[in-house]
LUMZA-974314 format. One record per residue: z negated, x negated, y negated of N, C-alpha, C in turn. Coordinates in steps of 0.02 Angstrom, whole numbers, padded with zeros to 5 digits, always signed. Atoms other than C-alpha are relative to their C-alpha. Layout:
N
ZXYZXYZXY ...
This chain:
417
+00026+00025-00064+00103+01245+00682-00072+00021+00012 +00069-00023-00008-00069+01319+00653-00051-00055-00002 +00048+00056+00003-00148+01149+00624-00053+00013-00053 +00056-00010+00045-00317+01146+00539-00014-00063-00041 +00019+00057+00041-00379+01036+00398-00071-00023+00019 +00066+00027-00016-00544+00941+00393-00055+00052-00005 +00050-00053+00007-00635+01104+00351+00011+00055+00053 -00015-00046-00055-00567+01188+00509+00033+00064-00026 -00037-00056+00029-00456+01300+00402+00075-00013+00003 -00072+00006+00006-00270+01333+00407+00017-00006-00074 -00016+00011+00071-00197+01267+00244+00041+00059-00027 -00035-00056+00032-00140+01404+00125+00054-00029-00047 -00055+00021+00043+00030+01377+00042+00024+00060-00040 -00021-00055+00043+00077+01487-00106+00060-00020-00042 -00057+00010+00045+00242+01502-00198-00009+00045-00061 +00009-00038+00061+00225+01555-00380+00067+00010-00035 -00063-00015+00033+00354+01616-00504+00027-00059-00040 -00021+00060+00034+00359+01450-00596-00055-00052+00005 +00050+00052-00003+00268+01285-00610-00059+00015-00047 +00055-00020+00044+00166+01358-00752-00051+00041+00039 +00044-00039-00042+00096+01485-00630-00034-00042+00053 +00029+00045-00050+00070+01349-00501-00060-00037-00029 +00054+00038+00031-00036+01247-00621-00060+00044-00013 +00055-00047+00011-00140+01400-00666-00036+00016+00065 +00030-00015-00066-00167+01441-00482-00039-00060+00026 +00035+00060-00021-00213+01261-00445-00066-00007-00037 +00061+00002+00040-00339+01264-00588-00051+00050+00027 +00045-00051-00026-00412+01425-00519-00030-00019+00067 +00025+00022-00065-00426+01355-00343-00056-00052-00009 +00049+00054+00010-00517+01200-00405-00064+00027-00033 +00059-00028+00033-00632+01300-00519-00041+00041+00050 +00034-00039-00051-00674+01408-00368-00028-00040+00058 +00029+00042-00052-00724+01259-00262+00044-00015+00059 -00046+00017-00054-00568+01240-00155+00041-00060-00021 -00041+00058+00014-00479+01073-00145+00073+00021+00001 -00069-00022+00006-00300+01100-00203+00046-00056-00019 -00051+00050+00017-00139+01001-00222+00066+00035-00012 -00067-00027+00011+00038+01030-00281+00049-00057-00005 -00054+00049+00004+00205+00940-00285+00051+00025-00051 -00048-00021+00051+00324+00943-00433+00031-00060-00033 -00033+00054+00038+00429+00841-00555+00036+00030-00059 -00047-00015+00054+00533+00842-00713-00023+00059-00043 +00016-00056+00044+00540+01004-00814-00057+00042+00028 +00055-00037-00030+00422+01086-00690-00067-00031-00017 +00063+00033+00019+00289+00956-00726-00017+00013-00073 +00014-00015+00070+00310+00991-00912-00035+00066-00008 +00033-00066+00004+00258+01171-00881-00073-00003+00021 +00069+00007-00023+00096+01107-00804-00046-00033-00050 +00039+00040+00047+00039+01006-00954-00062+00036-00027 +00061-00033+00027-00078+01137-01032-00057+00003+00051 +00052-00004-00051-00171+01161-00868-00026-00069+00021 +00022+00068-00017-00177+00973-00836-00055-00023-00047 +00053+00016+00048-00279+00953-00994-00065+00034+00021 +00060-00037-00020-00400+01087-00931-00030-00030+00065 +00023+00025-00065-00410+01018-00753-00036-00067-00009 +00033+00065+00011-00450+00842-00814-00061+00008-00045 +00056-00010+00045-00563+00904-00954-00061+00028+00037 +00055-00028-00040-00667+00998-00824-00017-00043+00060 +00015+00049-00053-00669+00847-00707+00009+00029+00070 -00014-00032-00064-00588+00939-00562+00046-00044+00042 -00035+00050-00042-00521+00838-00413+00065+00025+00032 -00065-00019-00026-00346+00909-00394+00047-00060+00006 -00049+00054-00006-00196+00802-00343+00070+00029-00010 -00070-00017+00012-00019+00817-00410+00043-00055+00029 -00047+00049-00027+00113+00729-00305+00065+00008-00039 -00056-00005+00046+00255+00690-00426+00057-00046+00021 -00061+00039-00014+00430+00633-00378+00035-00011-00066 -00018+00010+00071+00468+00557-00548+00075+00009-00013 -00070-00015+00016+00628+00621-00628+00009+00006-00075 -00018-00003+00070+00719+00630-00793-00018+00066-00032 +00010-00061+00039+00688+00757-00930+00064+00017-00037 -00058-00023+00039+00819+00860-01021-00012-00018-00073 +00003+00019+00071+00844+00776-01190+00067+00017-00031 -00067-00016+00025+01023+00761-01254+00040+00038+00053 -00033-00035-00056+01074+00827-01082-00049+00006+00057 +00039-00007-00061+00999+00888-00920+00019-00054+00050 -00014+00044-00057+00983+00764-00777-00049+00016+00055 +00044-00015-00057+00915+00802-00605-00027-00064+00032 +00014+00062-00036+00896+00618-00562-00065-00034-00021 +00066+00029+00003+00754+00494-00561-00012-00051-00055 +00030+00052+00041+00657+00395-00690-00072+00021-00014 +00071-00013+00011+00481+00398-00764-00013+00040-00064 +00011-00037+00062+00506+00509-00916-00051+00056+00009 +00049-00055-00011+00409+00654-00840-00071-00028+00009 +00065+00031-00010+00267+00541-00784-00032-00020-00066 +00027+00025+00063+00247+00464-00955-00017+00057-00049 +00014-00056+00044+00247+00634-01038-00068+00032+00013 +00065-00031-00016+00083+00682-00951-00057-00050-00002 +00053+00050-00004-00014+00520-00971-00057+00014-00048 +00053-00016+00048-00112+00590-01119-00046+00056+00023 +00040-00058-00021-00181+00736-01018-00066-00020+00032 +00063+00022-00030-00318+00631-00939+00001-00005+00076 -00005+00008-00073-00254+00630-00759+00002-00074+00017 -00009+00067-00026-00272+00470-00659+00070-00005+00030 -00069+00008-00025-00104+00397-00604+00003-00058+00049 -00004+00049-00054-00075+00305-00441+00071+00000+00027 -00071+00002-00017+00101+00244-00396+00016-00034+00066 -00025+00027-00064+00192+00210-00232+00071-00027-00009 -00066+00032+00008+00345+00098-00212+00046+00012+00060 -00041-00011-00060+00406+00150-00038-00026+00061+00037 +00020-00058-00041+00397+00288+00091-00067-00015+00034 +00064+00018-00032+00259+00194+00184-00058+00005-00050 +00053-00002+00050+00159+00176+00024-00015+00072-00021 +00012-00071+00018+00182+00361-00015-00052+00031+00046 +00049-00027-00047+00088+00405+00143-00068-00032-00012 +00064+00035+00006-00046+00271+00120-00037+00018-00064 +00034-00010+00064-00081+00295-00065-00013+00073-00016 +00018-00070+00009-00078+00484-00055-00071+00012+00026 +00069-00004-00025-00235+00465+00051-00048-00027-00052 +00043+00031+00050-00309+00350-00080-00009+00047-00060 +00004-00046+00057-00269+00477-00217-00048+00057+00015 +00044-00056-00017-00356+00621-00126-00072-00023+00007 +00068+00025-00010-00507+00517-00074-00032-00017-00067 +00027+00021+00064-00527+00448-00250-00011+00058-00048 +00010-00059+00042-00504+00616-00336-00065+00034+00018 +00062-00032-00022-00645+00688-00231-00061-00040-00022 +00058+00041+00014-00762+00541-00255-00010-00011-00075 +00005+00012+00072-00722+00511-00439-00002+00063-00042 +00001-00064+00035-00714+00696-00484+00048+00001-00059 -00052-00001+00050-00552+00675-00580+00066+00016+00034 -00065-00015-00030-00375+00741-00551+00045-00061+00001 -00047+00055-00009-00240+00621-00490+00072+00024-00002 -00072-00005-00011-00053+00611-00511+00018-00058+00046 -00027+00051-00045+00013+00518-00359+00076+00002-00009 -00071-00002+00019+00188+00467-00415+00041-00050+00040 -00049+00044-00032+00341+00390-00334+00069+00022-00025 -00065-00013+00032+00524+00382-00382+00038+00057+00032 -00042-00054-00023+00626+00540-00369+00066-00027+00027 -00061+00020-00035+00777+00522-00253-00007-00068+00034 +00000+00067-00029+00760+00333-00229-00052-00006+00055 +00053+00000-00052+00597+00358-00132-00008+00068+00032 +00015-00066-00027+00575+00545-00114+00052+00024+00050 -00053-00023-00044+00743+00571-00028+00019-00051+00053 -00016+00052-00049+00739+00415+00079-00031+00017+00067 +00026-00004-00067+00718+00421+00267-00016-00071+00022 +00020+00067-00019+00619+00270+00327-00050+00004+00058 +00048+00006-00054+00527+00221+00484-00066-00027-00028 +00065+00021+00026+00342+00209+00442-00053+00002+00055 +00058-00003-00044+00175+00182+00528-00041+00060-00021 +00033-00063+00018+00100+00356+00530-00076-00005+00014 +00073+00001-00007-00088+00371+00502-00024+00063+00035 +00033-00057-00032-00188+00482+00618-00052+00028-00047 +00049-00027+00047-00283+00600+00502-00072-00007+00024 +00069+00005-00025-00435+00593+00615-00030-00068-00015 +00025+00067+00016-00448+00407+00579-00024-00003-00072 +00018+00001+00071-00468+00450+00395-00061+00043-00015 +00056-00046+00012-00604+00581+00415-00064-00036-00023 +00062+00035+00021-00747+00453+00402+00004-00028-00071 -00008+00028+00067-00674+00392+00235-00015+00051-00054 +00013-00052+00049-00706+00559+00149-00072-00003-00023 +00068-00002+00028-00857+00562+00033-00023+00073+00003 +00020-00070-00010-00932+00722+00101-00054+00022-00048 +00050-00017+00050-01076+00715-00021+00034+00022-00065 -00038-00018+00060-00948+00721-00163+00033+00068+00009 -00029-00065-00015-00862+00868-00078-00052+00055-00010 +00054-00049+00007-01028+00960-00070-00018+00011-00073 +00016-00005+00071-01066+00922-00253+00054+00040-00037 -00055-00037+00030-00893+00986-00302-00006+00075+00014 +00005-00071-00018-00921+01150-00209-00060+00033-00035 +00059-00028+00033-01093+01173-00287+00013+00011-00075 -00018-00011+00070-01012+01162-00459+00049+00058-00009 -00052-00052+00003-00889+01301-00416-00024+00063-00035 +00017-00065+00029-00883+01466-00508-00025+00047+00054 +00033-00042-00050-00998+01585-00416-00039+00055-00036 +00036-00054+00035-01057+01757-00474-00074+00001+00015 +00071+00002-00017-01223+01725-00386-00036-00054-00040 +00031+00054+00040-01252+01570-00494+00041-00008-00064 -00042+00000+00060-01176+01608-00665-00013-00060-00045 +00005+00054+00048-01140+01470-00790+00052+00010-00054 -00047-00004+00055-01050+01452-00955+00053-00055+00009 -00054+00049-00008-00879+01367-00944+00060+00022-00042 -00061-00017+00037-00721+01357-01048-00013+00032-00067 +00017-00030+00065-00805+01397-01213+00044-00027-00056 -00027+00031+00061-00742+01366-01389-00056-00041-00031 +00051+00042+00031-00831+01223-01476+00020-00018-00071 -00010+00016+00071-00851+01181-01659-00009-00074-00013 +00005+00072+00015-00853+01013-01749-00068-00031+00015 +00066+00029-00011-01040+00994-01717-00006-00034+00068 +00009+00029-00067-01019+00956-01530+00064-00018+00036 -00061+00012-00039-00834+00947-01479+00012-00075+00011 -00013+00072-00004-00816+00761-01516-00045-00032+00053 +00047+00029-00048-00972+00716-01417+00019+00017+00072 -00017-00021-00068-00919+00817-01266+00066-00030+00024 -00064+00031-00019-00744+00742-01271-00012-00072+00022 +00016+00068-00020-00824+00570-01256-00040-00003+00064 +00046+00000-00058-00942+00621-01115+00032-00023+00065 -00029+00022-00064-00817+00591-00972+00017-00074+00004 -00018+00071+00000-00794+00408-01021-00027-00036+00062 +00031+00035-00057-00913+00353-00883+00040+00013+00064 -00040-00016-00060-00807+00443-00752+00063-00043+00003 -00061+00040+00002-00649+00353-00808-00015-00074+00009 +00019+00070-00008-00738+00185-00819-00015-00017+00072 +00019+00013-00070-00799+00203-00640+00059+00006+00048 -00054-00018-00046-00632+00259-00568+00036-00061+00030 -00035+00056-00031-00544+00089-00544-00037-00028+00061 +00039+00026-00056-00685+00028-00432+00002+00048+00060 -00004-00050-00054-00680+00190-00332+00068-00004+00036 -00067+00005-00029-00491+00175-00306+00005-00063+00043 -00004+00062-00039-00506-00006-00249-00042+00005+00063 +00042-00008-00060-00648+00039-00131+00037+00040+00054 -00038-00040-00049-00538+00172-00050+00061-00037+00026 -00055+00042-00024-00392+00050-00041-00026-00048+00054 +00030+00046-00048-00507-00072+00050-00017+00036+00065 +00017-00039-00060-00567+00064+00169+00063+00018+00039 -00064-00014-00033-00386+00113+00205+00025-00061+00038 -00023+00062-00031-00346-00069+00244-00034-00012+00067 +00036+00009-00063-00480-00071+00379+00027+00045+00055 -00029-00047-00048-00394+00077+00463+00071-00020+00018 -00072+00011-00010-00211+00025+00441+00021-00073+00002 -00021+00070+00006-00211-00162+00409+00043-00014-00060 -00041+00008+00060-00113-00133+00248-00045+00000-00062 +00046+00007+00057-00208-00197+00095+00037+00010-00066 -00027-00012+00067-00170-00131-00079-00054-00018-00051 +00044+00013+00057-00245-00179-00247+00025+00039-00060 -00020-00036+00060-00242-00097-00417+00062-00032-00031 -00059+00038+00021-00118-00233-00466+00012-00053+00054 -00015+00048-00054-00033-00332-00326+00048-00053-00026 -00043+00055+00022+00039-00504-00365+00036-00031+00059 -00039+00039-00049+00178-00589-00267+00039-00053-00039 -00039+00053+00034+00265-00753-00310-00035-00066+00001 +00028+00067+00003+00227-00932-00353-00070+00001-00029 +00069+00001+00027+00041-00968-00379-00003-00031-00070 -00003+00030+00066+00091-01070-00533+00058+00027-00042 -00057-00031+00035+00219-00947-00601-00008-00003-00075 -00002+00001+00074+00270-00963-00783+00031+00064-00028 -00036-00060+00022+00377-00806-00792-00015+00057+00050 +00024-00054-00044+00308-00642-00723+00025+00067-00025 -00020-00068+00015+00379-00466-00718-00055+00048+00022 +00047-00053-00017+00263-00315-00720+00039+00065+00004 -00037-00063-00008+00335-00153-00652-00036+00043+00050 +00031-00044-00048+00293-00004-00544+00051+00045+00034 -00041-00043-00043+00364+00112-00410+00056-00041+00033 -00047+00031-00046+00524+00071-00315+00030-00065-00025 -00028+00063+00026+00585-00067-00432-00040-00061+00024 +00041+00054-00025+00441-00172-00367+00028-00030+00065 -00029+00025-00062+00529-00184-00198+00059-00046-00014 -00058+00040+00018+00687-00251-00279-00021-00066-00031 +00021+00061+00035+00599-00375-00393-00035-00047+00050 +00034+00043-00049+00492-00438-00248+00049-00040+00042 -00050+00035-00040+00646-00481-00145+00032-00056-00041 -00028+00052+00044+00719-00576-00294-00050-00056-00011 +00052+00051+00010+00554-00665-00327-00004-00047+00061 +00004+00042-00061+00546-00725-00146+00059-00048+00004 -00059+00042-00002+00724-00792-00159-00004-00055-00052 +00003+00049+00054+00695-00879-00326-00055-00052+00013 +00054+00047-00016+00529-00956-00270+00024-00050+00052 -00027+00045-00051+00620-01027-00118+00047-00052-00031 -00043+00047+00036+00740-01108-00243-00040-00046-00047 +00041+00043+00041+00593-01186-00335-00016+00027-00069 +00014-00028+00065+00583-01069-00484-00071+00029-00002 +00070-00021+00007+00409-01028-00549-00003+00071-00029 -00002-00070+00021+00419-00839-00555-00048+00041+00043 +00045-00044-00037+00310-00694-00500+00009+00072-00021 -00004-00073+00011+00287-00506-00497-00069+00030+00006 +00060-00041-00006+00141-00391-00531+00022+00072+00010 -00015-00070-00016+00159-00220-00448-00059+00043-00021 +00053-00044+00026+00060-00086-00540-00010+00056+00050 +00017-00057-00043-00028+00035-00422-00037+00053-00042 +00038-00047+00040-00160+00116-00533+00021-00008-00073 -00024+00004+00068-00077+00152-00699-00048+00031-00050 +00052-00030+00041-00213+00266-00769-00060+00015+00044 +00017+00040+00059-00351+00223-00802+00030-00071+00007 -00031+00067-00001-00265+00058-00849-00055-00052-00007 +00054+00050-00001-00382-00085-00803+00027-00068-00022 -00021+00065+00026-00346-00236-00913-00032-00056+00041 +00035+00051-00038-00475-00333-00814+00037-00017+00064 -00034+00012-00064-00382-00311-00649+00071-00027-00010 -00066+00028+00014-00212-00345-00727-00005-00074-00014 +00008+00070+00018-00272-00509-00801-00020-00042+00060 +00019+00036-00061-00350-00558-00635+00060-00012+00045 -00060+00007-00042-00181-00532-00550+00049-00051-00028 -00047+00046+00032-00084-00638-00676-00021-00073+00011 +00018+00071-00006-00077-00826-00638-00020-00029-00068 +00023+00031+00062-00164-00934-00768+00055-00040-00033 -00054+00041+00025-00001-01031-00788+00054+00039-00036 -00054-00041+00027+00102-00884-00852+00012-00014-00074 -00019+00012+00069+00196-00913-01015+00032+00062-00031 -00034-00059+00026+00305-00757-01032-00006+00056+00053 +00006-00059-00044+00274-00583-00959+00052+00051-00023 -00048-00053+00015+00411-00451-00949-00021+00065+00032 +00020-00066-00026+00357-00269-00931+00062+00044+00003 -00058-00042-00010+00489-00152-00860-00020+00073+00003 +00014-00072+00002+00486+00033-00902+00062+00039+00021 -00056-00044-00021+00594+00166-00818-00003+00065-00041 +00004-00057+00045+00580+00279-00969+00022-00021-00069 -00016+00015+00070+00625+00292-01151-00042+00045-00045 +00041-00036+00048+00510+00341-01293+00029-00014-00070 -00035+00015+00063+00621+00353-01448-00049-00005-00059 +00041+00008+00060+00542+00290-01608-00063-00041+00009 +00061+00039-00010+00400+00193-01527+00015-00075-00007 -00008+00072+00002+00371+00006-01543+00019-00029+00068 -00016+00021-00068+00398-00005-01356-00019+00054+00048 +00016-00051-00051+00386+00094-01196-00072-00008+00024 +00072-00004-00015+00216+00141-01123-00028-00059+00040 +00027+00054-00040+00193+00009-00987+00000-00065-00040 -00003+00060+00042+00249-00128-01107-00059-00002-00049 +00054-00001+00049+00123-00072-01238-00068-00012+00033 +00062+00011-00037-00017-00068-01109-00008-00073+00019 +00002+00070-00020+00026-00240-01043-00011-00044-00062 +00007+00038+00062+00043-00307-01221-00072+00001-00024 +00069-00007+00024-00128-00239-01270-00048-00040+00043 +00045+00034-00046-00211-00311-01114+00007-00076-00006 -00012+00072-00001-00130-00483-01121-00015-00031-00069 +00009+00029+00067-00133-00511-01310-00073-00011-00017 +00071+00006+00015-00321-00483-01318-00033-00059+00036 +00033+00052-00040-00363-00608-01181+00038-00066+00002 -00041+00061-00004-00218-00731-01181+00051+00000-00057 -00044-00005+00058-00144-00741-01356+00059-00049+00003 -00056+00048-00005-00032-00888-01306+00055+00024+00046 -00050-00028-00046+00062-00781-01179+00044+00049-00038 -00047-00046+00033+00218-00694-01244+00015+00058+00047 -00015-00060-00040+00250-00515-01185+00062+00032-00029 -00061-00035+00021+00424-00436-01193+00007+00062+00044 -00007-00063-00037+00480-00265-01134+00071+00025+00002 -00068-00027-00007+00636-00181-01070+00002+00064+00040 -00012-00063-00035+00707-00020-01002+00052-00011+00054 -00048+00005-00055+00800+00001-00838+00004+00068+00035 -00003-00052-00051+00859+00133-00716-00009+00072-00021 +00007-00070+00019+00859+00293-00819+00049+00043+00039 -00041-00049-00037+00926+00445-00725+00030-00031+00064 -00020+00031-00064+00933+00348-00560+00055-00052-00007 -00045+00057+00006+01043+00212-00633-00027-00054+00046 +00024+00046-00051+01034+00089-00489-00026-00065-00030 +00030+00063+00021+00920-00060-00517+00007-00049+00058 -00016+00044-00056+00987-00203-00411-00025-00071-00012 +00025+00068+00007+00941-00386-00379+00030-00039-00058 -00032+00036+00055+01067-00450-00508-00033+00017-00066 +00035-00021+00061+00978-00349-00643-00069-00032-00004 +00065+00033-00001+00809-00416-00589+00006-00074-00018 -00012+00070+00018+00880-00592-00600+00012-00007-00075 -00013+00002+00072+00943-00554-00776-00064+00003-00040 +00065-00005+00034+00766-00507-00826-00036-00068+00002 +00032+00066-00004+00697-00673-00762+00037-00052-00042 -00038+00045+00043+00839-00766-00849-00020+00009-00073 +00020-00013+00069+00788-00681-01011-00070-00028-00015 +00068+00026+00010+00604-00727-00988+00000-00076-00009 -00002+00073+00002+00652-00910-00964+00043-00027-00057 -00043+00022+00055+00770-00915-01114-00042-00031-00056 +00035+00031+00057+00726-01019-01266-00027+00052-00048 +00022-00056+00041+00716-00858-01367+00013+00065+00037 -00011-00062-00038+00693-00709-01250+00009+00060-00046 -00004-00063+00036+00749-00539-01310-00066+00036+00008 +00066-00032-00003+00586-00453-01356+00004+00071+00025 -00012-00068-00024+00658-00279-01323+00070+00001+00028 -00066+00003-00031+00801-00255-01203+00011+00059+00047 -00018-00044-00055+00893-00143-01083+00037-00042+00052 -00036+00035-00053+00966-00197-00916+00032+00052+00046 -00035-00046-00045+01095-00111-00806+00054+00040-00034 -00053-00033+00038+01206-00043-00945+00028-00051-00050 -00027+00039+00055+01318-00115-01080-00012+00039-00064 +00019-00034+00062+01239-00065-01245+00041-00030-00057 -00043+00025+00055+01375-00084-01377-00019+00034-00066 +00023-00034+00061+01276+00018-01506-00054-00043-00033 +00054+00040+00028+01112-00075-01532-00004-00069+00032 -00008+00066-00031+01160-00224-01422-00067-00027+00028 +00063+00020-00032+00997-00229-01325+00009-00023+00072 -00008+00012-00072+01074-00256-01154+00002-00074+00017 +00000+00069-00025+01050-00415-01053+00065-00012+00039 -00059+00017-00042+01201-00504-00977-00022-00006+00072 +00015+00002-00072+01204-00484-00788+00053-00041+00035 -00049+00042-00035+01284-00621-00685+00000+00016+00074 -00005-00017-00072+01344-00605-00505-00057-00032+00040 +00056+00024-00041+01202-00621-00381-00010+00049+00057 +00011-00043-00058+01176-00555-00206-00051-00033+00045 +00050+00025-00046+01033-00573-00084+00025+00006+00072 -00019-00003-00071+01073-00619+00095-00058+00031+00039 +00054-00028-00041+00976-00521+00227-00044-00055+00030 +00046+00050-00027+00821-00614+00286-00007+00006+00076 +00001-00007-00072+00841-00550+00464+00061+00040+00022 -00060-00034-00026+00975-00477+00577-00007+00075-00010 +00001-00072+00009+01020-00300+00532+00071+00028+00003 -00064-00036+00001+01158-00171+00543+00001+00045-00060 -00007-00042+00059+01219-00086+00385+00063+00043+00006 -00059-00044-00001+01338+00061+00367+00000+00043-00062 -00009-00045+00056+01406+00164+00224+00043+00058+00024 -00038-00060-00018+01464+00343+00255+00019+00038-00063 -00022-00041+00056+01567+00443+00132+00014+00070+00025 -00016-00070-00017+01585+00631+00131+00016+00039-00062 -00012-00045+00056+01637+00775+00022-00057+00050-00003 +00056-00045+00009+01502+00886-00052+00009+00064+00039 +00004-00061-00042+01454+01031+00064+00031-00009+00069 -00027+00009-00067+01532+00951+00219-00052-00021+00051 +00054+00015-00047+01363+00907+00296-00014-00073+00010 +00009+00071-00011+01372+00718+00279-00072-00022-00012 +00068+00020+00015+01201+00700+00198-00047+00020+00056 +00045-00024-00054+01112+00806+00329+00013-00037+00064 -00017+00035-00063+01206+00722+00472-00028-00070+00000 +00025+00069+00001+01156+00549+00413-00075-00003+00003 +00073-00002-00006+00974+00597+00394-00020+00011+00073 +00014-00011-00071+00976+00663+00573+00015-00062+00040 -00018+00062-00036+01065+00506+00633-00054-00053-00009 +00052+00050+00013+00933+00397+00551-00062+00015+00041 +00059-00018-00039+00794+00493+00636+00011-00014+00074 -00014+00014-00071+00880+00476+00805-00005-00074+00014 +00004+00073-00009+00899+00288+00783-00072-00023+00000 +00070+00020+00003+00716+00276+00737-00040+00026+00059 +00043-00031-00051+00639+00398+00861+00023-00017+00070 -00025+00009-00068+00752+00376+01012+00013-00074+00016 -00016+00070-00013+00807+00195+00993-00057-00048-00019 +00057+00041+00018+00644+00132+00920+00015-00054-00052 -00019+00049+00051+00730+00040+00777-00031+00019-00067 +00020-00013+00069+00673+00021+00598+00061+00022-00038 -00057-00025+00038+00787+00125+00488-00020+00015-00072 +00008-00018+00070+00808+00153+00303+00065+00035-00019 -00060-00039+00016+00929+00291+00250-00008+00031-00068 +00002-00028+00067+00970+00343+00074+00068+00030-00016 -00062-00035+00017+01098+00471+00021+00004+00009-00075 -00012-00010+00072+01172+00477-00153+00055+00050-00008 -00052-00049+00016+01268+00623-00224-00010+00021-00073 +00006-00019+00070+01306+00683-00398-00017+00075-00006 +00023-00069+00010+01255+00848-00475+00057+00051+00008 -00056-00047-00012+01430+00922-00448-00001+00027+00070 +00011-00021-00069+01389+00930-00263+00063+00025+00034 -00055-00027-00041+01514+01046-00178+00068-00023-00025 -00066+00022+00018+01686+00968-00176+00003-00070-00028 +00002+00068+00027+01630+00802-00253-00003-00051+00056 +00002+00052-00052+01638+00636-00160-00072-00018+00014 
């Protein structure tokens, strides 16, 4: 369309031979003083890991938008979970998560603004398929309304640090034991400052859109005793269940993780009610051989240090787009309230090997307002998915209705149901 960015330039889009080349090109753009971004997931994200260490180590403000998906372990899977996200958390990138299509738009702005101001790379993540392939009516932000939120002084400082033959500098050296350790610790101040920068940009966004986000958002009873901590699309499901259970008088709550890295124990503890007795951390990943999955270990470390009387348990859900429904969320709350909660569990499958699975009882949520629902079936390659996406857009754009459309299909595609 020939549209220009905030620098009055047409955005350049490049296709490389693989994600490894993409990461190298992104690193080069950032080193040269150009703001760059990329989108990837799964095995492609794995190819970017070496460059992610360099980009974060050099404090460069790139943004990776990641539609979280499974990794090939015992088998390949193209579907969604957080295995790829968790595989890059050691690279030093900041991680900011969205739970819906609306949040993807809103928090992508926060990721870019914070990367520039904090001079650190961001992974803005959201669930592959469940969120990335959903068609939803959203409130679209006018980019011009966001222009005043950009820290132009930080942009200028970034450009002045760029590689320039007129102003040579030493970069990317090899370092010996005498100084490597010290220099590896030097960026600590940048990471310590980042949570406040992200919250500041969330607050600034709220003034433009009216939608307020926090590093950790709490919903539920103010005197909740049983609280689930989770991130990305599962937060939408758990929130609906929490609202229903609170209406029934149960003391339950939910903490939705927005900023996963740097992980701010201070902000997590501020979000948790003082009345909480048991916390359940839900991970959409599996780390074989560990004492627990990543989010669980982070929550455990934060809570155990400050509130030793609070019990923290952890479970896995939703690997490879295994649907996470309200009945499973209820099963998690039932486990938290049990006399002896399972400390490590799975939910959504029947585990007859290590017997970690939670029993799931029948439970359905009634719609809270009038709506029309429809299910369409088709055979792979007959155009059903595309037709339904177009139909959803027509209902939204022409009829002015709120729509949410999600298509599911297996990897066999052509000829499959």
